[in-house]
VEXLUM-374433 format. One record per residue: residue number from 1; x, y, z of N, C-alpha, C, O in turn. Coordinates in steps of 0.05 Angstrom, whole numbers, plus 32768, in hexadecimal, padded with zeros to 4 digits. Example, Ala and Ser with C-alpha at 12.3 -4.5 7.8 and 13.67 -1.06 7.14 Angstrom:
residues 2
<nr 1	n.px 8108	n.py 7F8E	n.pz 809C	ca.px 80F6	ca.py 7FA6	ca.pz 809C	c.px 8108	c.py 7FBE	c.pz 809C	o.px 811D	o.py 7FBE	o.pz 80A9>
<nr 2	n.px 8101	n.py 7FD3	n.pz 808E	ca.px 8111	ca.py 7FEB	ca.pz 808F	c.px 8102	c.py 8001	c.pz 809D	o.px 810C	o.py 8017	o.pz 80A1>
//
This chain:
residues 131
<nr 1	n.px 7E0C	n.py 7FF0	n.pz 8067	ca.px 7E29	ca.py 7FF3	ca.pz 8074	c.px 7E3E	c.py 7FEC	c.pz 8061	o.px 7E3B	o.py 7FD8	o.pz 8053>
<nr 2	n.px 7E54	n.py 7FF9	n.pz 8060	ca.px 7E6C	ca.py 7FF1	ca.pz 804E	c.px 7E79	c.py 7FDE	c.pz 8058	o.px 7E7E	o.py 7FDF	o.pz 8070>
<nr 3	n.px 7E81	n.py 7FC9	n.pz 8049	ca.px 7E92	ca.py 7FB3	ca.pz 804E	c.px 7EAC	c.py 7FB5	c.pz 8040	o.px 7EAE	o.py 7FC4	o.pz 802C>
<nr 4	n.px 7EC2	n.py 7FA6	n.pz 804A	ca.px 7EDC	ca.py 7FA9	ca.pz 803D	c.px 7EE6	c.py 7F8B	c.pz 8039	o.px 7EDF	o.py 7F79	o.pz 8047>
<nr 5	n.px 7EF6	n.py 7F89	n.pz 8024	ca.px 7F01	ca.py 7F6E	ca.pz 801E	c.px 7F18	c.py 7F6D	c.pz 8031	o.px 7F20	o.py 7F80	o.pz 803F>
<nr 6	n.px 7F22	n.py 7F55	n.pz 8031	ca.px 7F3B	ca.py 7F50	ca.pz 8044	c.px 7F52	c.py 7F63	c.pz 803A	o.px 7F60	o.py 7F6F	o.pz 804B>
<nr 7	n.px 7F56	n.py 7F66	n.pz 801E	ca.px 7F6B	ca.py 7F75	ca.pz 8012	c.px 7F66	c.py 7F93	c.pz 8017	o.px 7F79	o.py 7FA1	o.pz 801D>
<nr 8	n.px 7F4B	n.py 7F9F	n.pz 8015	ca.px 7F46	ca.py 7FB9	ca.pz 801E	c.px 7F4B	c.py 7FBD	c.pz 8038	o.px 7F57	o.py 7FD1	o.pz 803F>
<nr 9	n.px 7F41	n.py 7FAB	n.pz 804B	ca.px 7F46	ca.py 7FAF	ca.pz 806A	c.px 7F66	c.py 7FB1	c.pz 8071	o.px 7F6E	o.py 7FC2	o.pz 8081>
<nr 10	n.px 7F76	n.py 7FA0	n.pz 8064	ca.px 7F91	ca.py 7FA1	ca.pz 8068	c.px 7FA0	c.py 7FB9	c.pz 8061	o.px 7FB3	o.py 7FC2	o.pz 806E>
<nr 11	n.px 7F96	n.py 7FC7	n.pz 8049	ca.px 7FA1	ca.py 7FE2	ca.pz 8045	c.px 7F9A	c.py 7FF7	c.pz 8056	o.px 7FAA	o.py 8009	o.pz 805B>
<nr 12	n.px 7F7E	n.py 7FF5	n.pz 8062	ca.px 7F77	ca.py 8009	ca.pz 8072	c.px 7F86	c.py 8005	c.pz 808D	o.px 7F8F	o.py 8018	o.pz 809A>
<nr 13	n.px 7F89	n.py 7FEB	n.pz 8094	ca.px 7F9A	ca.py 7FE6	ca.pz 80AF	c.px 7FB6	c.py 7FE9	c.pz 80A9	o.px 7FC5	o.py 7FE8	o.pz 80BD>
<nr 14	n.px 7FC2	n.py 7FEC	n.pz 8095	ca.px 7FDE	ca.py 7FEF	ca.pz 8091	c.px 7FEF	c.py 7FD4	c.pz 8094	o.px 8006	o.py 7FD4	o.pz 809B>
<nr 15	n.px 7FE1	n.py 7FC0	n.pz 808F	ca.px 7FED	ca.py 7FA5	ca.pz 808F	c.px 7FEA	c.py 7F95	c.pz 8075	o.px 7FDA	o.py 7F9D	o.pz 8064>
<nr 16	n.px 7FF9	n.py 7F7F	n.pz 8071	ca.px 7FF4	ca.py 7F6D	ca.pz 805B	c.px 7FD9	c.py 7F61	c.pz 8059	o.px 7FCC	o.py 7F5C	o.pz 806D>
<nr 17	n.px 7FD1	n.py 7F5B	n.pz 8042	ca.px 7FBB	ca.py 7F4A	ca.pz 8043	c.px 7FBA	c.py 7F2F	c.pz 8050	o.px 7FA5	o.py 7F24	o.pz 8056>
<nr 18	n.px 7FD5	n.py 7F23	n.pz 8053	ca.px 7FD9	ca.py 7F09	ca.pz 8060	c.px 7FD4	c.py 7F0E	c.pz 8080	o.px 7FC6	o.py 7EFF	o.pz 808E>
<nr 19	n.px 7FDF	n.py 7F23	n.pz 8089	ca.px 7FD9	ca.py 7F2B	ca.pz 80A5	c.px 7FBB	c.py 7F2F	c.pz 80A9	o.px 7FB0	o.py 7F24	o.pz 80BC>
<nr 20	n.px 7FAE	n.py 7F3F	n.pz 8099	ca.px 7F91	ca.py 7F41	ca.pz 809D	c.px 7F82	c.py 7F25	c.pz 809A	o.px 7F6E	o.py 7F22	o.pz 80A7>
<nr 21	n.px 7F8A	n.py 7F13	n.pz 808A	ca.px 7F7D	ca.py 7EFD	ca.pz 8088	c.px 7F81	c.py 7EEA	c.pz 80A1	o.px 7F6F	o.py 7EDC	o.pz 80AA>
<nr 22	n.px 7F99	n.py 7EEC	n.pz 80AC	ca.px 7F9F	ca.py 7EDB	ca.pz 80C5	c.px 7F8E	c.py 7EE9	c.pz 80DD	o.px 7F83	o.py 7EDB	o.pz 80ED>
<nr 23	n.px 7F8D	n.py 7EFF	n.pz 80DE	ca.px 7F7E	ca.py 7F0B	ca.pz 80F3	c.px 7F60	c.py 7F01	c.pz 80F0	o.px 7F54	o.py 7EF7	o.pz 8103>
<nr 24	n.px 7F54	n.py 7F03	n.pz 80D6	ca.px 7F39	ca.py 7EF8	ca.pz 80D2	c.px 7F36	c.py 7EDA	c.pz 80DB	o.px 7F23	o.py 7ED1	o.pz 80E8>
<nr 25	n.px 7F48	n.py 7ECC	n.pz 80D2	ca.px 7F4D	ca.py 7EB0	ca.pz 80D6	c.px 7F4A	c.py 7EAA	c.pz 80F2	o.px 7F3D	o.py 7E96	o.pz 80FA>
<nr 26	n.px 7F59	n.py 7EBD	n.pz 8105	ca.px 7F5B	ca.py 7EB5	ca.pz 811E	c.px 7F42	c.py 7EC2	c.pz 812E	o.px 7F41	o.py 7EC1	o.pz 8147>
<nr 27	n.px 7F30	n.py 7ECE	n.pz 811E	ca.px 7F17	ca.py 7ED7	ca.pz 812D	c.px 7F1D	c.py 7EF2	c.pz 813B	o.px 7F0C	o.py 7EFA	o.pz 814B>
<nr 28	n.px 7F33	n.py 7F01	n.pz 8135	ca.px 7F38	ca.py 7F1C	ca.pz 8141	c.px 7F27	c.py 7F30	c.pz 8134	o.px 7F22	o.py 7F44	o.pz 8141>
<nr 29	n.px 7F1C	n.py 7F2C	n.pz 811C	ca.px 7F0A	ca.py 7F3D	ca.pz 810F	c.px 7EF4	c.py 7F2A	c.pz 80FE	o.px 7EFA	o.py 7F17	o.pz 80F0>
<nr 30	n.px 7EDC	n.py 7F33	n.pz 8101	ca.px 7EC4	ca.py 7F21	ca.pz 80F6	c.px 7EC1	c.py 7F25	c.pz 80D9	o.px 7EC1	o.py 7F3D	o.pz 80D1>
<nr 31	n.px 7EC0	n.py 7F12	n.pz 80C8	ca.px 7EBE	ca.py 7F12	ca.pz 80A9	c.px 7EA5	c.py 7F04	c.pz 80A5	o.px 7E9A	o.py 7EF5	o.pz 80B5>
<nr 32	n.px 7E9C	n.py 7F0A	n.pz 808C	ca.px 7E85	ca.py 7EFA	ca.pz 807F	c.px 7E87	c.py 7EF9	c.pz 8063	o.px 7E98	o.py 7F05	o.pz 8056>
<nr 33	n.px 7E75	n.py 7EEA	n.pz 8057	ca.px 7E7B	ca.py 7EEA	ca.pz 8035	c.px 7E67	c.py 7EFA	c.pz 802A	o.px 7E50	o.py 7EFA	o.pz 8032>
<nr 34	n.px 7E70	n.py 7F09	n.pz 8016	ca.px 7E5C	ca.py 7F1B	ca.pz 8007	c.px 7E50	c.py 7F0B	c.pz 7FF1	o.px 7E55	o.py 7EF3	o.pz 7FF0>
<nr 35	n.px 7E41	n.py 7F17	n.pz 7FDE	ca.px 7E2E	ca.py 7F0A	ca.pz 7FCB	c.px 7E43	c.py 7EFB	c.pz 7FB5	o.px 7E3B	o.py 7EE8	o.pz 7FA7>
<nr 36	n.px 7E5C	n.py 7F07	n.pz 7FB4	ca.px 7E70	ca.py 7EFA	ca.pz 7FA2	c.px 7E80	c.py 7EE3	c.pz 7FAE	o.px 7E90	o.py 7ED6	o.pz 7FA0>
<nr 37	n.px 7E7C	n.py 7EDE	n.pz 7FCA	ca.px 7E8A	ca.py 7ECA	ca.pz 7FD6	c.px 7EA4	c.py 7ED3	c.pz 7FE2	o.px 7EB4	o.py 7EC3	o.pz 7FEA>
<nr 38	n.px 7EA9	n.py 7EEF	n.pz 7FE3	ca.px 7EC4	ca.py 7EF8	ca.pz 7FEE	c.px 7EBF	c.py 7EFE	c.pz 8009	o.px 7EA9	o.py 7F07	o.pz 8011>
<nr 39	n.px 7ED4	n.py 7EF8	n.pz 8019	ca.px 7ED3	ca.py 7EFE	ca.pz 8037	c.px 7ED3	c.py 7F1B	c.pz 8038	o.px 7EE2	o.py 7F26	o.pz 8028>
<nr 40	n.px 7EC3	n.py 7F29	n.pz 804A	ca.px 7EC3	ca.py 7F44	ca.pz 804E	c.px 7EBD	c.py 7F49	c.pz 806B	o.px 7EB2	o.py 7F39	o.pz 807A>
<nr 41	n.px 7EC9	n.py 7F63	n.pz 8073	ca.px 7EC4	ca.py 7F6C	ca.pz 808C	c.px 7EB2	c.py 7F84	c.pz 808F	o.px 7EB7	o.py 7F97	o.pz 8081>
<nr 42	n.px 7E9C	n.py 7F85	n.pz 80A3	ca.px 7E8E	ca.py 7F9C	ca.pz 80A4	c.px 7E9B	c.py 7FB3	c.pz 80AD	o.px 7EAA	o.py 7FB2	o.pz 80C0>
<nr 43	n.px 7E95	n.py 7FCC	n.pz 80A1	ca.px 7EA3	ca.py 7FE5	ca.pz 80A5	c.px 7EA4	c.py 7FEC	c.pz 80C5	o.px 7EB8	o.py 7FF4	o.pz 80D0>
<nr 44	n.px 7E8C	n.py 7FE8	n.pz 80D4	ca.px 7E8D	ca.py 7FEB	ca.pz 80EF	c.px 7E9F	c.py 7FDA	c.pz 80FB	o.px 7EAF	o.py 7FE5	o.pz 810B>
<nr 45	n.px 7EA1	n.py 7FBF	n.pz 80F7	ca.px 7EB3	ca.py 7FAD	ca.pz 8102	c.px 7ED0	c.py 7FB3	c.pz 80FE	o.px 7EE1	o.py 7FAF	o.pz 810F>
<nr 46	n.px 7ED4	n.py 7FBD	n.pz 80E5	ca.px 7EF2	ca.py 7FC5	ca.pz 80DF	c.px 7EF8	c.py 7FDD	c.pz 80ED	o.px 7F0E	o.py 7FDF	o.pz 80F8>
<nr 47	n.px 7EE7	n.py 7FF0	n.pz 80EF	ca.px 7EEB	ca.py 8008	ca.pz 8100	c.px 7EF5	c.py 8003	c.pz 811B	o.px 7F0A	o.py 800C	o.pz 8125>
<nr 48	n.px 7EE1	n.py 7FF0	n.pz 8129	ca.px 7EEB	ca.py 7FE9	ca.pz 8147	c.px 7F06	c.py 7FDB	c.pz 8147	o.px 7F17	o.py 7FDF	o.pz 8159>
<nr 49	n.px 7F0A	n.py 7FCA	n.pz 8135	ca.px 7F22	ca.py 7FBA	ca.pz 8134	c.px 7F39	c.py 7FCE	c.pz 8130	o.px 7F4B	o.py 7FCB	o.pz 8140>
<nr 50	n.px 7F3B	n.py 7FDF	n.pz 8120	ca.px 7F4F	ca.py 7FF2	ca.pz 8118	c.px 7F55	c.py 8002	c.pz 8131	o.px 7F6D	o.py 8007	o.pz 8136>
<nr 51	n.px 7F43	n.py 800B	n.pz 8141	ca.px 7F47	ca.py 8018	ca.pz 8157	c.px 7F54	c.py 8003	c.pz 816E	o.px 7F66	o.py 800C	o.pz 817C>
<nr 52	n.px 7F4C	n.py 7FED	n.pz 8170	ca.px 7F53	ca.py 7FDB	ca.pz 8182	c.px 7F72	c.py 7FD4	c.pz 817B	o.px 7F83	o.py 7FD3	o.pz 818D>
<nr 53	n.px 7F77	n.py 7FD1	n.pz 8164	ca.px 7F92	ca.py 7FC8	ca.pz 8159	c.px 7FA6	c.py 7FE0	c.pz 815E	o.px 7FBD	o.py 7FDB	o.pz 8165>
<nr 54	n.px 7F9F	n.py 7FF8	n.pz 815A	ca.px 7FB0	ca.py 8011	ca.pz 815F	c.px 7FB6	c.py 8013	c.pz 817B	o.px 7FCC	o.py 801B	o.pz 8182>
<nr 55	n.px 7FA4	n.py 800E	n.pz 818D	ca.px 7FA6	ca.py 8010	ca.pz 81AA	c.px 7FB7	c.py 7FFC	c.pz 81B7	o.px 7FC0	o.py 7FFF	o.pz 81CD>
<nr 56	n.px 7FBA	n.py 7FE4	n.pz 81A6	ca.px 7FC8	ca.py 7FCC	ca.pz 81B3	c.px 7FE5	c.py 7FCF	c.pz 81A7	o.px 7FF6	o.py 7FC1	o.pz 81B2>
<nr 57	n.px 7FED	n.py 7FDE	n.pz 8193	ca.px 8006	ca.py 7FE1	ca.pz 8187	c.px 8006	c.py 7FCA	c.pz 8170	o.px 7FF2	o.py 7FBD	o.pz 816B>
<nr 58	n.px 801C	n.py 7FC7	n.pz 8163	ca.px 8021	ca.py 7FB8	ca.pz 814D	c.px 8034	c.py 7FA3	c.pz 8154	o.px 8044	o.py 7FA5	o.pz 8166>
<nr 59	n.px 8031	n.py 7F8C	n.pz 8144	ca.px 8041	ca.py 7F75	ca.pz 8147	c.px 805C	c.py 7F7A	c.pz 8137	o.px 805B	o.py 7F88	o.pz 8123>
<nr 60	n.px 8074	n.py 7F6E	n.pz 813F	ca.px 808A	ca.py 7F6F	ca.pz 8135	c.px 808E	c.py 7F69	c.pz 8114	o.px 809E	o.py 7F76	o.pz 8106>
<nr 61	n.px 807C	n.py 7F54	n.pz 810C	ca.px 807E	ca.py 7F4E	ca.pz 80F2	c.px 806B	c.py 7F5E	c.pz 80DC	o.px 8069	o.py 7F58	o.pz 80C4>
<nr 62	n.px 805E	n.py 7F73	n.pz 80E8	ca.px 804E	ca.py 7F82	ca.pz 80D8	c.px 8060	c.py 7F9A	c.pz 80C9	o.px 8073	o.py 7FA5	o.pz 80D4>
<nr 63	n.px 8058	n.py 7FA1	n.pz 80B1	ca.px 8062	ca.py 7FB7	ca.pz 80A3	c.px 8058	c.py 7FD0	c.pz 80B1	o.px 8040	o.py 7FD1	o.pz 80B6>
<nr 64	n.px 8068	n.py 7FE4	n.pz 80B8	ca.px 805B	ca.py 7FFC	ca.pz 80C4	c.px 804E	c.py 800C	c.pz 80AE	o.px 8056	o.py 800E	o.pz 8097>
<nr 65	n.px 803B	n.py 8017	n.pz 80B6	ca.px 802D	ca.py 802B	ca.pz 80A5	c.px 8038	c.py 8044	c.pz 80A1	o.px 8041	o.py 8051	o.pz 80B4>
<nr 66	n.px 8036	n.py 804B	n.pz 8088	ca.px 8043	ca.py 8066	ca.pz 8083	c.px 802E	c.py 807B	c.pz 8075	o.px 8019	o.py 8072	o.pz 806D>
<nr 67	n.px 8033	n.py 8093	n.pz 8074	ca.px 8023	ca.py 80A4	ca.pz 8066	c.px 8034	c.py 80AD	c.pz 804E	o.px 804C	o.py 80AF	o.pz 8050>
<nr 68	n.px 8027	n.py 80B2	n.pz 8036	ca.px 8031	ca.py 80C0	ca.pz 8020	c.px 8022	c.py 80DB	c.pz 801B	o.px 8009	o.py 80DC	o.pz 8017>
<nr 69	n.px 8032	n.py 80EF	n.pz 801C	ca.px 802C	ca.py 810A	ca.pz 8017	c.px 8016	c.py 8115	c.pz 802D	o.px 8005	o.py 8125	o.pz 8028>
<nr 70	n.px 8019	n.py 810B	n.pz 8041	ca.px 8004	ca.py 8114	ca.pz 8057	c.px 7FE9	c.py 810B	c.pz 8051	o.px 7FD7	o.py 811A	o.pz 8058>
<nr 71	n.px 7FE4	n.py 80F3	n.pz 8045	ca.px 7FCC	ca.py 80E6	ca.pz 8041	c.px 7FC7	c.py 80D0	c.pz 8053	o.px 7FD9	o.py 80C0	o.pz 8053>
<nr 72	n.px 7FB4	n.py 80CC	n.pz 8062	ca.px 7FB4	ca.py 80B5	ca.pz 8072	c.px 7F96	c.py 80A9	c.pz 806D	o.px 7F82	o.py 80B1	o.pz 8078>
<nr 73	n.px 7F98	n.py 8097	n.pz 805A	ca.px 7F7E	ca.py 8085	ca.pz 8056	c.px 7F76	c.py 8072	c.pz 806A	o.px 7F86	o.py 8061	o.pz 8072>
<nr 74	n.px 7F5F	n.py 8076	n.pz 8073	ca.px 7F57	ca.py 8063	ca.pz 808C	c.px 7F3A	c.py 805E	c.pz 808C	o.px 7F2D	o.py 805D	o.pz 8077>
<nr 75	n.px 7F2E	n.py 805C	n.pz 80A4	ca.px 7F15	ca.py 8055	ca.pz 80A7	c.px 7F08	c.py 8066	c.pz 80BE	o.px 7F14	o.py 8067	o.pz 80D4>
<nr 76	n.px 7EF0	n.py 8072	n.pz 80BB	ca.px 7EE5	ca.py 8081	ca.pz 80CE	c.px 7EDC	c.py 8076	c.pz 80E3	o.px 7EC8	o.py 8068	o.pz 80E2>
<nr 77	n.px 7EE7	n.py 807A	n.pz 80FA	ca.px 7EE2	ca.py 806D	ca.pz 8116	c.px 7ECC	c.py 807D	c.pz 8127	o.px 7EC0	o.py 8071	o.pz 8139>
<nr 78	n.px 7EC8	n.py 8098	n.pz 8120	ca.px 7EB5	ca.py 80A7	ca.pz 8132	c.px 7EAC	c.py 80BF	c.pz 8125	o.px 7EBC	o.py 80CD	o.pz 8119>
<nr 79	n.px 7E93	n.py 80C7	n.pz 8125	ca.px 7E88	ca.py 80DE	ca.pz 811B	c.px 7E77	c.py 80E9	c.pz 8130	o.px 7E63	o.py 80DD	o.pz 8137>
<nr 80	n.px 7E7E	n.py 8102	n.pz 813A	ca.px 7E6E	ca.py 8112	ca.pz 814E	c.px 7E66	c.py 812A	c.pz 8142	o.px 7E76	o.py 813B	o.pz 813A>
<nr 81	n.px 7E4A	n.py 812C	n.pz 8141	ca.px 7E3D	ca.py 8143	ca.pz 8137	c.px 7E33	c.py 8157	c.pz 814C	o.px 7E29	o.py 8150	o.pz 8161>
<nr 82	n.px 7E37	n.py 816E	n.pz 8143	ca.px 7E2F	ca.py 8186	ca.pz 8155	c.px 7E1A	c.py 8193	c.pz 8145	o.px 7E13	o.py 818A	o.pz 8130>
<nr 83	n.px 7E0F	n.py 81AB	n.pz 8150	ca.px 7DFD	ca.py 81BA	ca.pz 813E	c.px 7E0B	c.py 81C7	c.pz 8128	o.px 7DFE	o.py 81CC	o.pz 8114>
<nr 84	n.px 7E23	n.py 81CD	n.pz 8129	ca.px 7E2F	ca.py 81DA	ca.pz 8111	c.px 7E4B	c.py 81CD	c.pz 810C	o.px 7E54	o.py 81CB	o.pz 80F5>
<nr 85	n.px 7E56	n.py 81C7	n.pz 811E	ca.px 7E75	ca.py 81B6	ca.pz 811B	c.px 7E71	c.py 8197	c.pz 811F	o.px 7E5D	o.py 818D	o.pz 8128>
<nr 86	n.px 7E87	n.py 818B	n.pz 8116	ca.px 7E85	ca.py 816F	ca.pz 8118	c.px 7EA4	c.py 8167	c.pz 811D	o.px 7EB7	o.py 8175	o.pz 8116>
<nr 87	n.px 7EA6	n.py 814E	n.pz 8129	ca.px 7EC1	ca.py 8143	ca.pz 812E	c.px 7EC1	c.py 8127	c.pz 8120	o.px 7EAD	o.py 8118	o.pz 8122>
<nr 88	n.px 7ED4	n.py 8120	n.pz 8112	ca.px 7ED9	ca.py 8109	ca.pz 8104	c.px 7EF0	c.py 80FA	c.pz 8108	o.px 7F04	o.py 8105	o.pz 80FF>
<nr 89	n.px 7EF1	n.py 80E1	n.pz 8113	ca.px 7F0B	ca.py 80D3	ca.pz 8117	c.px 7F10	c.py 80BB	c.pz 8102	o.px 7EFF	o.py 80AB	o.pz 80FB>
<nr 90	n.px 7F29	n.py 80BC	n.pz 80FA	ca.px 7F2E	ca.py 80A6	ca.pz 80E6	c.px 7F46	c.py 8098	c.pz 80F2	o.px 7F58	o.py 80A4	o.pz 80FE>
<nr 91	n.px 7F45	n.py 807C	n.pz 80EF	ca.px 7F5E	ca.py 806D	ca.pz 80F7	c.px 7F68	c.py 8066	c.pz 80DD	o.px 7F5B	o.py 805B	o.pz 80CC>
<nr 92	n.px 7F84	n.py 806E	n.pz 80DB	ca.px 7F91	ca.py 8066	ca.pz 80C3	c.px 7FAB	c.py 8054	c.pz 80CC	o.px 7FC0	o.py 805D	o.pz 80D4>
<nr 93	n.px 7FA6	n.py 803D	n.pz 80CA	ca.px 7FBB	ca.py 802B	ca.pz 80D4	c.px 7FC1	c.py 8032	c.pz 80F5	o.px 7FAF	o.py 8031	o.pz 8106>
<nr 94	n.px 7FD8	n.py 8037	n.pz 80F7	ca.px 7FDA	ca.py 803E	ca.pz 8118	c.px 7FD4	c.py 8059	c.pz 8120	o.px 7FD5	o.py 8060	o.pz 8137>
<nr 95	n.px 7FCE	n.py 806B	n.pz 810C	ca.px 7FC7	ca.py 8086	ca.pz 8110	c.px 7FAC	c.py 808F	c.pz 8113	o.px 7F9D	o.py 808D	o.pz 8101>
<nr 96	n.px 7FA4	n.py 809C	n.pz 812D	ca.px 7F8B	ca.py 80A5	ca.pz 812B	c.px 7F8C	c.py 80C2	c.pz 8128	o.px 7F9B	o.py 80D0	o.pz 8135>
<nr 97	n.px 7F7A	n.py 80CC	n.pz 8114	ca.px 7F78	ca.py 80E5	ca.pz 810B	c.px 7F60	c.py 80F2	c.pz 8113	o.px 7F4C	o.py 80E5	o.pz 810F>
<nr 98	n.px 7F5C	n.py 810C	n.pz 811F	ca.px 7F41	ca.py 8119	ca.pz 8125	c.px 7F40	c.py 8131	c.pz 8114	o.px 7F53	o.py 8141	o.pz 8113>
<nr 99	n.px 7F2A	n.py 8134	n.pz 8109	ca.px 7F27	ca.py 8150	ca.pz 80F9	c.px 7F0D	c.py 8159	c.pz 8106	o.px 7EFB	o.py 814A	o.pz 810F>
<nr 100	n.px 7F0D	n.py 8177	n.pz 8106	ca.px 7EF5	ca.py 8186	ca.pz 810E	c.px 7EEF	c.py 8194	c.pz 80F8	o.px 7EFF	o.py 81A3	o.pz 80ED>
<nr 101	n.px 7ED5	n.py 8190	n.pz 80EF	ca.px 7ECB	ca.py 819B	ca.pz 80D7	c.px 7EAE	c.py 81A6	c.pz 80D7	o.px 7EA3	o.py 81A3	o.pz 80ED>
<nr 102	n.px 7EA1	n.py 81B1	n.pz 80C5	ca.px 7E88	ca.py 81B6	ca.pz 80C9	c.px 7E72	c.py 81A0	c.pz 80C7	o.px 7E77	o.py 818C	o.pz 80B9>
<nr 103	n.px 7E61	n.py 81A1	n.pz 80D0	ca.px 7E4A	ca.py 818D	ca.pz 80D0	c.px 7E41	c.py 8187	c.pz 80B4	o.px 7E3D	o.py 8170	o.pz 80AA>
<nr 104	n.px 7E3E	n.py 819F	n.pz 80A8	ca.px 7E38	ca.py 819F	ca.pz 8088	c.px 7E4B	c.py 818F	c.pz 8079	o.px 7E42	o.py 8181	o.pz 8067>
<nr 105	n.px 7E64	n.py 8190	n.pz 807E	ca.px 7E77	ca.py 8182	ca.pz 806E	c.px 7E74	c.py 8168	c.pz 8073	o.px 7E73	o.py 8158	o.pz 8060>
<nr 106	n.px 7E73	n.py 815E	n.pz 808C	ca.px 7E6E	ca.py 813F	ca.pz 8094	c.px 7E57	c.py 8135	c.pz 8085	o.px 7E59	o.py 811F	o.pz 807A>
<nr 107	n.px 7E3F	n.py 8143	n.pz 8084	ca.px 7E26	ca.py 813C	ca.pz 8079	c.px 7E2A	c.py 813B	c.pz 805D	o.px 7E1E	o.py 8129	o.pz 8051>
<nr 108	n.px 7E38	n.py 814B	n.pz 8050	ca.px 7E3C	ca.py 814D	ca.pz 8031	c.px 7E4E	c.py 8132	c.pz 8028	o.px 7E4A	o.py 8125	o.pz 8014>
<nr 109	n.px 7E5F	n.py 812E	n.pz 8039	ca.px 7E74	ca.py 8118	ca.pz 8032	c.px 7E64	c.py 80FD	c.pz 803B	o.px 7E6D	o.py 80E7	o.pz 8034>
<nr 110	n.px 7E4F	n.py 80FE	n.pz 8048	ca.px 7E44	ca.py 80E5	ca.pz 8051	c.px 7E53	c.py 80D6	c.pz 8061	o.px 7E51	o.py 80BE	o.pz 805D>
<nr 111	n.px 7E64	n.py 80DF	n.pz 8074	ca.px 7E76	ca.py 80D3	ca.pz 8083	c.px 7E67	c.py 80C4	c.pz 8099	o.px 7E55	o.py 80D0	o.pz 80A5>
<nr 112	n.px 7E6E	n.py 80AB	n.pz 809F	ca.px 7E65	ca.py 809C	ca.pz 80B4	c.px 7E78	c.py 8086	c.pz 80BC	o.px 7E88	o.py 807E	o.pz 80AC>
<nr 113	n.px 7E75	n.py 807C	n.pz 80D5	ca.px 7E88	ca.py 8068	ca.pz 80E3	c.px 7E89	c.py 804D	c.pz 80CF	o.px 7E74	o.py 8043	o.pz 80C8>
<nr 114	n.px 7E9E	n.py 8045	n.pz 80C9	ca.px 7EA3	ca.py 802D	ca.pz 80B8	c.px 7EAA	c.py 8036	c.pz 809E	o.px 7EB3	o.py 8024	o.pz 8091>
<nr 115	n.px 7EA8	n.py 804F	n.pz 8090	ca.px 7EAE	ca.py 8052	ca.pz 8077	c.px 7ECB	c.py 8058	c.pz 8071	o.px 7ED9	o.py 8060	o.pz 8084>
<nr 116	n.px 7ED5	n.py 8057	n.pz 8058	ca.px 7EF1	ca.py 805D	ca.pz 8052	c.px 7EF0	c.py 807B	c.pz 8050	o.px 7EDC	o.py 8086	o.pz 8048>
<nr 117	n.px 7F09	n.py 808A	n.pz 8059	ca.px 7F0C	ca.py 80A5	ca.pz 8055	c.px 7F2C	c.py 80AA	c.pz 8055	o.px 7F3B	o.py 809A	o.pz 805F>
<nr 118	n.px 7F33	n.py 80C1	n.pz 804A	ca.px 7F4F	ca.py 80C7	ca.pz 804D	c.px 7F54	c.py 80E1	c.pz 8059	o.px 7F4B	o.py 80F5	o.pz 804D>
<nr 119	n.px 7F63	n.py 80E2	n.pz 8071	ca.px 7F69	ca.py 80FB	ca.pz 807D	c.px 7F82	c.py 8105	c.pz 806D	o.px 7F95	o.py 80F7	o.pz 8066>
<nr 120	n.px 7F80	n.py 8121	n.pz 8069	ca.px 7F96	ca.py 812C	ca.pz 8059	c.px 7FA0	c.py 8142	c.pz 806D	o.px 7F90	o.py 8153	o.pz 8075>
<nr 121	n.px 7FB9	n.py 8141	n.pz 8075	ca.px 7FC2	ca.py 8156	ca.pz 808B	c.px 7FD4	c.py 816A	c.pz 807E	o.px 7FE6	o.py 8163	o.pz 806F>
<nr 122	n.px 7FD0	n.py 8181	n.pz 8083	ca.px 7FE0	ca.py 8197	ca.pz 807B	c.px 7FE4	c.py 81AB	c.pz 8093	o.px 7FD2	o.py 81BA	o.pz 8099>
<nr 123	n.px 7FF8	n.py 81AB	n.pz 809F	ca.px 7FFC	ca.py 81BE	ca.pz 80B4	c.px 7FEB	c.py 81B4	c.pz 80C9	o.px 7FED	o.py 819D	o.pz 80D0>
<nr 124	n.px 7FD9	n.py 81C6	n.pz 80D5	ca.px 7FC9	ca.py 81BD	ca.pz 80EC	c.px 7FAE	c.py 81B7	c.pz 80E4	o.px 7F9D	o.py 81B4	o.pz 80F5>
<nr 125	n.px 7FA9	n.py 81B5	n.pz 80C9	ca.px 7F8D	ca.py 81B0	ca.pz 80BC	c.px 7F8D	c.py 8191	c.pz 80B5	o.px 7FA2	o.py 8186	o.pz 80AD>
<nr 126	n.px 7F75	n.py 8185	n.pz 80B8	ca.px 7F72	ca.py 816A	ca.pz 80B0	c.px 7F58	c.py 816A	c.pz 80A1	o.px 7F42	o.py 816E	o.pz 80AB>
<nr 127	n.px 7F5D	n.py 8165	n.pz 8084	ca.px 7F46	ca.py 8165	ca.pz 8072	c.px 7F3F	c.py 8148	c.pz 806A	o.px 7F50	o.py 8138	o.pz 8064>
<nr 128	n.px 7F23	n.py 8143	n.pz 806A	ca.px 7F18	ca.py 8127	ca.pz 8067	c.px 7F10	c.py 8124	c.pz 804A	o.px 7F00	o.py 8133	o.pz 803F>
<nr 129	n.px 7F1B	n.py 810F	n.pz 803F	ca.px 7F0E	ca.py 810A	ca.pz 8022	c.px 7EFD	c.py 80EE	c.pz 8025	o.px 7F07	o.py 80DD	o.pz 8033>
<nr 130	n.px 7EE9	n.py 80EA	n.pz 801A	ca.px 7ED9	ca.py 80D3	ca.pz 801C	c.px 7EE7	c.py 80BC	c.pz 8008	o.px 7EF1	o.py 80C0	o.pz 7FF2>
<nr 131	n.px 7EE4	n.py 80A7	n.pz 8015	ca.px 7EED	ca.py 808C	ca.pz 8007	c.px 7F02	c.py 8093	c.pz 7FF3	o.px 7F0C	o.py 8081	o.pz 7FE6>
//
């Protein structure tokens, strides 16, 4: 399972590292130490927290999340595989993006809940880039 440092998690959540650290210190998201002694968050825990955070709204002292050139870096929060098609959900700060793509594409990218991905939006199409 992929883990994220506090700084990486902050970027994915669209907040400052200090805000992410305060949330971790307050127990809002679970952390543990990696082999190098850094505090990290498991990908699945971060995915669940990002959905919870988006549903609860944002605090006034947080910097709003903005996209650059229609790219939404975030974390995969759901993958639903069918026989031919698949649905992938990404939480990018306060933005929830859903992409319908082939099962083959999801498998080739190795997409799973908790991993970093970038949703690229053009018109009505959402394209997913791995990590």
